[in-house]
MDTraj code that builds the backbone (N, CA, C; nanometers):
import mdtraj as md
import numpy as np

residues = "UNK UNK UNK UNK UNK UNK UNK UNK UNK UNK UNK UNK UNK UNK UNK UNK UNK UNK UNK UNK UNK UNK UNK UNK UNK UNK UNK UNK UNK UNK UNK UNK UNK UNK UNK UNK UNK UNK UNK UNK UNK UNK UNK UNK UNK UNK UNK UNK UNK UNK UNK UNK UNK UNK UNK UNK UNK UNK UNK UNK UNK UNK UNK UNK UNK UNK UNK UNK UNK UNK UNK UNK UNK UNK UNK UNK UNK UNK UNK UNK UNK UNK UNK UNK UNK UNK UNK UNK UNK UNK UNK UNK UNK UNK UNK UNK UNK UNK UNK UNK UNK UNK UNK UNK UNK UNK UNK UNK UNK UNK UNK UNK UNK UNK UNK UNK UNK UNK UNK UNK UNK UNK UNK UNK UNK UNK UNK UNK UNK UNK UNK UNK UNK UNK UNK UNK UNK UNK UNK UNK UNK UNK UNK UNK UNK UNK UNK UNK UNK UNK UNK UNK UNK UNK UNK UNK UNK UNK UNK UNK".split()
xyz = np.array([
    [-1.0629, -2.8996, 4.4420],
    [-1.0440, -2.7765, 4.3667],
    [-0.9129, -2.7876, 4.2896],
    [-0.9150, -2.7491, 4.1623],
    [-0.7925, -2.7513, 4.0828],
    [-0.7033, -2.6342, 4.1211],
    [-0.5755, -2.6562, 4.1086],
    [-0.4767, -2.5533, 4.1438],
    [-0.5027, -2.4244, 4.0670],
    [-0.5378, -2.4381, 3.9390],
    [-0.5619, -2.3209, 3.8538],
    [-0.6717, -2.2321, 3.9134],
    [-0.7822, -2.2957, 3.9564],
    [-0.8933, -2.2203, 4.0139],
    [-0.8534, -2.1572, 4.1471],
    [-0.7822, -2.2349, 4.2283],
    [-0.7378, -2.1851, 4.3578],
    [-0.6440, -2.0661, 4.3419],
    [-0.5454, -2.0796, 4.2525],
    [-0.4491, -1.9719, 4.2323],
    [-0.5149, -1.8485, 4.1731],
    [-0.6136, -1.8694, 4.0868],
    [-0.6868, -1.7548, 4.0318],
    [-0.7548, -1.6774, 4.1441],
    [-0.8096, -1.7504, 4.2422],
    [-0.8796, -1.6830, 4.3517],
    [-0.7835, -1.6032, 4.4397],
    [-0.6568, -1.6451, 4.4442],
    [-0.5577, -1.5743, 4.5251],
    [-0.4891, -1.4612, 4.4504],
    [-0.4899, -1.4671, 4.3210],
    [-0.4201, -1.3678, 4.2405],
    [-0.2867, -1.4207, 4.1931],
    [-0.2305, -1.3552, 4.0930],
    [-0.1087, -1.4045, 4.0278],
    [0.0130, -1.4040, 4.1181],
    [0.0142, -1.3215, 4.2223],
    [0.1293, -1.3163, 4.3120],
    [0.1497, -1.4447, 4.3908],
    [0.0462, -1.5253, 4.4019],
    [0.0548, -1.6480, 4.4805],
    [0.0712, -1.7719, 4.3930],
    [0.1238, -1.7563, 4.2748],
    [0.1340, -1.8693, 4.1826],
    [0.2186, -1.9840, 4.2356],
    [0.3149, -1.9559, 4.3173],
    [0.3982, -2.0626, 4.3682],
    [0.4875, -2.1229, 4.2620],
    [0.5219, -2.0458, 4.1627],
    [0.6044, -2.0948, 4.0522],
    [0.7443, -2.0364, 4.0581],
    [0.7898, -2.0038, 4.1786],
    [0.9194, -1.9375, 4.1918],
    [1.0360, -2.0265, 4.1513],
    [1.0116, -2.1573, 4.1388],
    [1.1187, -2.2484, 4.0969],
    [1.1513, -2.2322, 3.9489],
    [1.0645, -2.1630, 3.8763],
    [1.0825, -2.1463, 3.7326],
    [1.1197, -2.0025, 3.7001],
    [1.2003, -1.9845, 3.5974],
    [1.2327, -1.8490, 3.5527],
    [1.1154, -1.7939, 3.4729],
    [1.1099, -1.6634, 3.4623],
    [1.0033, -1.5975, 3.3866],
    [1.0007, -1.6470, 3.2421],
    [1.1187, -1.6677, 3.1827],
    [1.1275, -1.7129, 3.0438],
    [1.0722, -1.8540, 3.0263],
    [1.0755, -1.9351, 3.1328],
    [1.0237, -2.0716, 3.1239],
    [0.8712, -2.0763, 3.1245],
    [0.8079, -1.9788, 3.1865],
    [0.6625, -1.9850, 3.1997],
    [0.5878, -1.8861, 3.1103],
    [0.6579, -1.7851, 3.0603],
    [0.5939, -1.6843, 2.9752],
    [0.6672, -1.6763, 2.8419],
    [0.5909, -1.6821, 2.7337],
    [0.6469, -1.6732, 2.5995],
    [0.6190, -1.5339, 2.5440],
    [0.7231, -1.4694, 2.4944],
    [0.7082, -1.3380, 2.4298],
    [0.7514, -1.3512, 2.2852],
    [0.6670, -1.3020, 2.1953],
    [0.7085, -1.3006, 2.0549],
    [0.6484, -1.1773, 1.9884],
    [0.7278, -1.1156, 1.9004],
    [0.6793, -0.9939, 1.8346],
    [0.5699, -1.0246, 1.7325],
    [0.4700, -0.9375, 1.7308],
    [0.3586, -0.9489, 1.6372],
    [0.3468, -0.8164, 1.5631],
    [0.3344, -0.8220, 1.4309],
    [0.3163, -0.6997, 1.3515],
    [0.1738, -0.6493, 1.3732],
    [0.1620, -0.5259, 1.4201],
    [0.0293, -0.4682, 1.4421],
    [0.0009, -0.3515, 1.3476],
    [0.1007, -0.3128, 1.2705],
    [0.0825, -0.2036, 1.1743],
    [0.1864, -0.2196, 1.0647],
    [0.1452, -0.1949, 0.9404],
    [0.2375, -0.2011, 0.8267],
    [0.1812, -0.1123, 0.7161],
    [0.2383, 0.0066, 0.7005],
    [0.1894, 0.0979, 0.5976],
    [0.2921, 0.2085, 0.5742],
    [0.2629, 0.2912, 0.4744],
    [0.3513, 0.4027, 0.4390],
    [0.3365, 0.5171, 0.5376],
    [0.4465, 0.5881, 0.5574],
    [0.4428, 0.7102, 0.6373],
    [0.3757, 0.8204, 0.5572],
    [0.3167, 0.9141, 0.6267],
    [0.2548, 1.0309, 0.5644],
    [0.3392, 1.1531, 0.5970],
    [0.3328, 1.2523, 0.5098],
    [0.4007, 1.3788, 0.5342],
    [0.5501, 1.3763, 0.5104],
    [0.6006, 1.2729, 0.4471],
    [0.7456, 1.2639, 0.4265],
    [0.7975, 1.3745, 0.3353],
    [0.7116, 1.4255, 0.2488],
    [0.7542, 1.5300, 0.1541],
    [0.7817, 1.6632, 0.2229],
    [0.7312, 1.6818, 0.3449],
    [0.7508, 1.8102, 0.4133],
    [0.8835, 1.8192, 0.4875],
    [0.9532, 1.7080, 0.4988],
    [1.0811, 1.7068, 0.5704],
    [1.1940, 1.6866, 0.4708],
    [1.3055, 1.7490, 0.4966],
    [1.4205, 1.7417, 0.4074],
    [1.4878, 1.6052, 0.4230],
    [1.4355, 1.5073, 0.3499],
    [1.4886, 1.3718, 0.3606],
    [1.6093, 1.3484, 0.2708],
    [1.6397, 1.4448, 0.1844],
    [1.7524, 1.4277, 0.0918],
    [1.8829, 1.3991, 0.1659],
    [1.9019, 1.4638, 0.2795],
    [2.0285, 1.4489, 0.3523],
    [2.0401, 1.3146, 0.4235],
    [1.9292, 1.2533, 0.4519],
    [1.9322, 1.1310, 0.5322],
    [1.8848, 1.0069, 0.4568],
    [1.8155, 1.0246, 0.3454],
    [1.7495, 0.9129, 0.2771],
    [1.8470, 0.8020, 0.2378],
    [1.9669, 0.8378, 0.1975],
    [2.0646, 0.7369, 0.1552],
    [2.1165, 0.6538, 0.2722],
    [2.0989, 0.7027, 0.3938],
    [2.1415, 0.6284, 0.5127],
    [2.0380, 0.5246, 0.5562],
    [1.9157, 0.5388, 0.5050],
    [1.8071, 0.4506, 0.5477],
    [1.8127, 0.3168, 0.4752],
    [1.7777, 0.2113, 0.5478],
    [1.7724, 0.0766, 0.4914],
    [1.6564, -0.0005, 0.5524],
    [1.6044, -0.0948, 0.4762],
    [1.4988, -0.1817, 0.5265],
    [1.5509, -0.2565, 0.6488],
    [1.4692, -0.2616, 0.7517],
    [1.5055, -0.3306, 0.8750],
    [1.5598, -0.2401, 0.9839],
    [1.5924, -0.1151, 0.9498],
    [1.6445, -0.0237, 1.0522],
    [1.5349, 0.0128, 1.1517],
    [1.5747, 0.0179, 1.2778],
    [1.4797, 0.0511, 1.3827],
    [1.4511, 0.2011, 1.3834],
    [1.3254, 0.2341, 1.4075],
    [1.2792, 0.3725, 1.4119],
    [1.2218, 0.4023, 1.5501],
    [1.2002, 0.5304, 1.5759],
    [1.1451, 0.5743, 1.7041],
    [1.0062, 0.6330, 1.6798],
    [0.9098, 0.5871, 1.7590],
    [0.7741, 0.6418, 1.7542],
    [0.7597, 0.7411, 1.8683],
    [0.7092, 0.8598, 1.8354],
    [0.6939, 0.9627, 1.9388],
    [0.5570, 1.0268, 1.9281],
    [0.4821, 1.0203, 2.0381],
    [0.3509, 1.0843, 2.0412],
    [0.3657, 1.2353, 2.0408],
    [0.2791, 1.3014, 1.9654],
    [0.2710, 1.4480, 1.9662],
    [0.1320, 1.4851, 2.0173],
    [0.1177, 1.4825, 2.1473],
    [-0.0118, 1.5044, 2.2111],
    [-0.0671, 1.6434, 2.1811],
    [0.0202, 1.7417, 2.1669],
    [-0.0237, 1.8793, 2.1423],
    [-0.0271, 1.9164, 1.9947],
    [-0.0257, 1.8187, 1.9057],
    [-0.0324, 1.8452, 1.7624],
    [-0.1684, 1.9075, 1.7307],
    [-0.1682, 2.0271, 1.6698],
    [-0.2940, 2.0988, 1.6455],
    [-0.3793, 2.0357, 1.5363],
    [-0.3212, 1.9538, 1.4498],
    [-0.3954, 1.8937, 1.3392],
    [-0.4512, 1.7561, 1.3734],
    [-0.3874, 1.6866, 1.4658],
    [-0.4276, 1.5494, 1.4971],
    [-0.3897, 1.5189, 1.6419],
    [-0.4899, 1.5028, 1.7278],
    [-0.4588, 1.4791, 1.8692],
    [-0.4032, 1.3399, 1.8952],
    [-0.4068, 1.2519, 1.7950],
    [-0.3484, 1.1178, 1.8070],
    [-0.2199, 1.1054, 1.7252],
    [-0.1586, 1.2163, 1.6933],
    [-0.0407, 1.2171, 1.6057],
    [0.0745, 1.1352, 1.6631],
    [0.1368, 1.0582, 1.5730],
    [0.2566, 0.9814, 1.6080],
    [0.3622, 1.0132, 1.5036],
    [0.4661, 1.0831, 1.5468],
    [0.5783, 1.1148, 1.4580],
    [0.6749, 0.9966, 1.4577],
    [0.7411, 0.9780, 1.3434],
    [0.8367, 0.8679, 1.3285],
    [0.9739, 0.9277, 1.3012],
    [1.0720, 0.8846, 1.3805],
    [1.2072, 0.9389, 1.3716],
    [1.3085, 0.8298, 1.3400],
    [1.4105, 0.8705, 1.2647],
    [1.5324, 0.7913, 1.2517],
    [1.6400, 0.8740, 1.3205],
    [1.6961, 0.8213, 1.4285],
    [1.7830, 0.9000, 1.5158],
    [1.7062, 1.0246, 1.5575],
    [1.7539, 1.1438, 1.5257],
    [1.6816, 1.2662, 1.5643],
    [1.6130, 1.3321, 1.4453],
    [1.6080, 1.2638, 1.3317],
    [1.5515, 1.3209, 1.2098],
    [1.4085, 1.2701, 1.1899],
    [1.3138, 1.3642, 1.1864],
    [1.1740, 1.3267, 1.1662],
    [1.1534, 1.2837, 1.0214],
    [1.0947, 1.1635, 1.0047],
    [1.0681, 1.1109, 0.8709],
    [0.9257, 1.1393, 0.8252],
    [0.8325, 1.1449, 0.9168],
    [0.6924, 1.1659, 0.8820],
    [0.6032, 1.1208, 0.9959],
    [0.4786, 1.0871, 0.9602],
    [0.3782, 1.0496, 1.0590],
    [0.3073, 0.9210, 1.0184],
    [0.2537, 0.8528, 1.1179],
    [0.1596, 0.7444, 1.0911],
    [0.0288, 0.8112, 1.0513],
    [-0.0379, 0.7566, 0.9506],
    [-0.1595, 0.8171, 0.8958],
    [-0.2638, 0.8435, 1.0045],
    [-0.3286, 0.9600, 0.9956],
    [-0.4268, 1.0018, 1.0961],
    [-0.5438, 0.9043, 1.1058],
    [-0.5810, 0.8422, 0.9970],
    [-0.6945, 0.7503, 1.0011],
    [-0.6555, 0.6120, 1.0534],
    [-0.5279, 0.5934, 1.0894],
    [-0.4818, 0.4636, 1.1388],
    [-0.4083, 0.4714, 1.2725],
    [-0.4016, 0.5880, 1.3328],
    [-0.3115, 0.6029, 1.4470],
    [-0.3764, 0.5974, 1.5853],
    [-0.5071, 0.5894, 1.5945],
    [-0.5736, 0.6009, 1.7244],
    [-0.5342, 0.4875, 1.8192],
    [-0.5386, 0.3648, 1.7722],
    [-0.5052, 0.2513, 1.8591],
    [-0.3585, 0.2575, 1.9011],
    [-0.2702, 0.2843, 1.8051],
    [-0.1277, 0.2937, 1.8376],
    [-0.1011, 0.4077, 1.9360],
    [-0.1692, 0.5206, 1.9170],
    [-0.1517, 0.6343, 2.0087],
    [-0.1951, 0.5969, 2.1499],
    [-0.3076, 0.5288, 2.1619],
    [-0.3537, 0.4862, 2.2943],
    [-0.2575, 0.3865, 2.3576],
    [-0.1997, 0.3005, 2.2769],
    [-0.1013, 0.2052, 2.3295],
    [0.0230, 0.2786, 2.3790],
    [0.0715, 0.3747, 2.3011],
    [0.1877, 0.4532, 2.3440],
    [0.1567, 0.5322, 2.4710],
    [0.0370, 0.5892, 2.4773],
    [-0.0033, 0.6649, 2.5964],
    [-0.0091, 0.5763, 2.7208],
    [-0.0366, 0.4476, 2.7005],
    [-0.0429, 0.3524, 2.8117],
    [0.0932, 0.2881, 2.8393],
    [0.1975, 0.3433, 2.7772],
    [0.3355, 0.2941, 2.7949],
    [0.3567, 0.1505, 2.7480],
    [0.2810, 0.1084, 2.6473],
    [0.3047, -0.0221, 2.5861],
    [0.4317, -0.0101, 2.5026],
    [0.5190, -0.1070, 2.5146],
    [0.6458, -0.1048, 2.4420],
    [0.6227, -0.1440, 2.2959],
    [0.6260, -0.0462, 2.2075],
    [0.6122, -0.0707, 2.0642],
    [0.7473, -0.0477, 1.9980],
    [0.7814, -0.1327, 1.9033],
    [0.9030, -0.1129, 1.8252],
    [0.8630, -0.0998, 1.6794],
    [0.9458, -0.0303, 1.6028],
    [0.9143, -0.0120, 1.4612],
    [1.0410, -0.0194, 1.3779],
    [1.0234, -0.0668, 1.2550],
    [1.1340, -0.0775, 1.1601],
    [1.0866, -0.0339, 1.0223],
    [1.1831, 0.0009, 0.9389],
    [1.1523, 0.0317, 0.7993],
    [1.1227, -0.0996, 0.7281],
    [1.0082, -0.1063, 0.6592],
    [0.9732, -0.2286, 0.5864],
    [0.9845, -0.2118, 0.4350],
    [0.9868, -0.0860, 0.3869],
    [1.0004, -0.0615, 0.2428],
    [1.0558, 0.0785, 0.2211],
    [1.1451, 0.0902, 0.1237],
    [1.1987, 0.2200, 0.0806],
    [1.1945, 0.2257, -0.0708],
    [1.1453, 0.3360, -0.1246],
    [1.1510, 0.3567, -0.2689],
    [1.2853, 0.4212, -0.2989],
    [1.3795, 0.3416, -0.3451],
    [1.5145, 0.3920, -0.3738],
    [1.5289, 0.4349, -0.5199],
    [1.4162, 0.4433, -0.5912],
    [1.4200, 0.4823, -0.7322],
    [1.4602, 0.6275, -0.7520],
    [1.4712, 0.6674, -0.8762],
    [1.5161, 0.8025, -0.9114],
    [1.4058, 0.9081, -0.8986],
    [1.2801, 0.8647, -0.8875],
    [1.1735, 0.9654, -0.8802],
    [1.1800, 1.0410, -0.7478],
    [1.1080, 1.1486, -0.7412],
    [1.1132, 1.2374, -0.6243],
    [1.0322, 1.1839, -0.5054],
    [0.9505, 1.0808, -0.5281],
    [0.8713, 1.0259, -0.4178],
    [0.9612, 0.9481, -0.3228],
    [0.9705, 0.9955, -0.2042],
    [1.0512, 0.9288, -0.1021],
    [0.9570, 0.8443, -0.0158],
    [0.9105, 0.7349, -0.0708],
    [0.8151, 0.6499, 0.0004],
    [0.8879, 0.5652, 0.1050],
    [0.8352, 0.5693, 0.2250],
    [0.8897, 0.4909, 0.3354],
    [0.7727, 0.4195, 0.4022],
    [0.7818, 0.2881, 0.4105],
    [0.6812, 0.2104, 0.4830],
    [0.7450, 0.1568, 0.6105],
    [0.6643, 0.1476, 0.7139],
    [0.7153, 0.0952, 0.8411],
    [0.6246, -0.0164, 0.8927],
    [0.6830, -0.0989, 0.9762],
    [0.6077, -0.1989, 1.0508],
    [0.6221, -0.1643, 1.1986],
    [0.5131, -0.1826, 1.2716],
    [0.5149, -0.1618, 1.4162],
    [0.4847, -0.2966, 1.4814],
    [0.5638, -0.3283, 1.5830],
    [0.5519, -0.4559, 1.6527],
    [0.5152, -0.4347, 1.7986],
    [0.4440, -0.5306, 1.8508],
    [0.4131, -0.5370, 1.9930],
    [0.4397, -0.6806, 2.0365],
    [0.4857, -0.6993, 2.1587],
    [0.5102, -0.8350, 2.2074],
    [0.3800, -0.9004, 2.2495],
    [0.3556, -1.0196, 2.1949],
    [0.2436, -1.1018, 2.2383],
    [0.2953, -1.1870, 2.3531],
    [0.2306, -1.1765, 2.4661],
    [0.2727, -1.2504, 2.5843],
    [0.1706, -1.3609, 2.6088],
    [0.2200, -1.4843, 2.6144],
    [0.1311, -1.5983, 2.6353],
    [0.1995, -1.7012, 2.7249],
    [0.1203, -1.7858, 2.7891],
    [0.1800, -1.8865, 2.8767],
    [0.2481, -1.9961, 2.7955],
    [0.3557, -2.0490, 2.8494],
    [0.4234, -2.1625, 2.7863],
    [0.3516, -2.2907, 2.8283],
    [0.3774, -2.4005, 2.7580],
    [0.3179, -2.5284, 2.7997],
    [0.3524, -2.5651, 2.9447],
    [0.4719, -2.5290, 2.9907],
    [0.5108, -2.5568, 3.1291],
    [0.4170, -2.4873, 3.2272],
    [0.3864, -2.3605, 3.2030],
    [0.2962, -2.2876, 3.2922],
    [0.1571, -2.3497, 3.2904],
    [0.1088, -2.3835, 3.1729],
    [-0.0246, -2.4442, 3.1621],
    [-0.0288, -2.5752, 3.2399],
    [0.0757, -2.6570, 3.2257],
    [0.0833, -2.7844, 3.2985],
    [0.0833, -2.7613, 3.4487],
    [0.1631, -2.6658, 3.4949],
    [0.1703, -2.6372, 3.6385],
    [0.0368, -2.5869, 3.6925],
    [-0.0333, -2.5075, 3.6148],
    [-0.1614, -2.4539, 3.6608],
    [-0.2721, -2.5585, 3.6599],
    [-0.2569, -2.6622, 3.5798],
    [-0.3577, -2.7676, 3.5726],
    [-0.3461, -2.8672, 3.6876],
    [-0.2344, -2.8656, 3.7594],
    [-0.2163, -2.9588, 3.8706],
    [-0.3145, -2.9259, 3.9828],
    [-0.3594, -3.0303, 4.0488],
    [-0.4456, -3.0114, 4.1661],
    [-0.3576, -2.9810, 4.2863],
    [-0.4020, -2.8920, 4.3729],
    [-0.3197, -2.8551, 4.4878],
    [-0.2998, -2.9713, 4.5845],
    [-0.3947, -3.0637, 4.5943],
    [-0.3759, -3.1764, 4.6850],
    [-0.2932, -3.2888, 4.6232],
    [-0.2472, -3.2712, 4.4984],
    [-0.1564, -3.3679, 4.4367],
    [-0.0108, -3.3351, 4.4669],
    [0.0124, -3.2276, 4.5374],
    [0.1489, -3.1857, 4.5683],
    [0.2168, -3.2922, 4.6535],
    [0.3398, -3.3230, 4.6219],
    [0.4158, -3.4251, 4.6936],
    [0.5012, -3.3567, 4.7998],
    [0.4508, -3.3541, 4.9232],
    [0.5260, -3.2914, 5.0313],
    [0.5207, -3.3794, 5.1559],
    [0.5890, -3.3391, 5.2600],
    [0.5978, -3.4201, 5.3815],
    [0.4614, -3.4427, 5.4464],
    [0.3788, -3.3429, 5.4472],
    [0.2470, -3.3564, 5.5090],
    [0.1650, -3.4636, 5.4382],
    [0.1614, -3.4611, 5.3076],
    [0.0817, -3.5570, 5.2324],
    [0.1420, -3.6978, 5.2344],
    [0.2706, -3.7073, 5.2620],
    [0.3343, -3.8384, 5.2780],
    [0.3166, -3.8902, 5.4209],
    [0.2569, -3.8073, 5.5059],
    [0.2323, -3.8384, 5.6464],
    [0.3622, -3.8615, 5.7228],
    [0.4634, -3.7861, 5.6862],
    [0.5892, -3.7885, 5.7599],
    [0.5869, -3.6684, 5.8530],
    [0.5813, -3.6969, 5.9817],
    [0.5719, -3.5897, 6.0801],
    [0.7024, -3.5805, 6.1569],
    [0.7316, -3.4645, 6.2034],
    [0.8547, -3.4429, 6.2780],
    [0.8338, -3.4811, 6.4243],
    [0.9330, -3.5421, 6.4802],
    [0.9278, -3.5817, 6.6207],
    [0.9604, -3.4600, 6.7072],
    [0.8836, -3.4362, 6.8089],
    [0.9041, -3.3204, 6.8962],
    [1.0110, -3.3446, 7.0018],
    [1.0758, -3.4583, 7.0055],
    [1.1776, -3.4887, 7.1074],
    [1.3037, -3.4158, 7.0843],
])
top = md.Topology()
chain = top.add_chain()
for i, resn in enumerate(residues, 1):
    res = top.add_residue(resn, chain, resSeq=i)
    for name in ("N", "CA", "C"):
        top.add_atom(name, md.element.get_by_symbol(name[0]), res)
traj = md.Trajectory(xyz[None], top)
């Protein structure tokens, strides 16, 4: 039986990989899962804060479960100032992820800094993709009877 199959049958808690740090066996990298303009920005007084905004600034996503217009509403904040919402036709998956306590991060990806009155703000939302590193894959592919230990070397302890 291969180690991978055996360990799967025992569950992840019995991996026997305690010699390795979490960072050595698991790779985390951010993946863009949303990139679009905010909606409703015209209803908030952005004049006072718009000049402080810059591309790349981190934003806060906040679920509004009791929103009477959209039960999947996600408000977007810069500090404590509401900038707008993620579009209702695009927010269901993100809302479910937030409800499940998935760690999502968001940043400003575009700002219309022109003279017109349209205060367009686009955001990107990221989620960490978690995948095994080559080290973990190699360790899981090992056969359990290939382990180099005293028993398999037939070195026994003397009872004297």
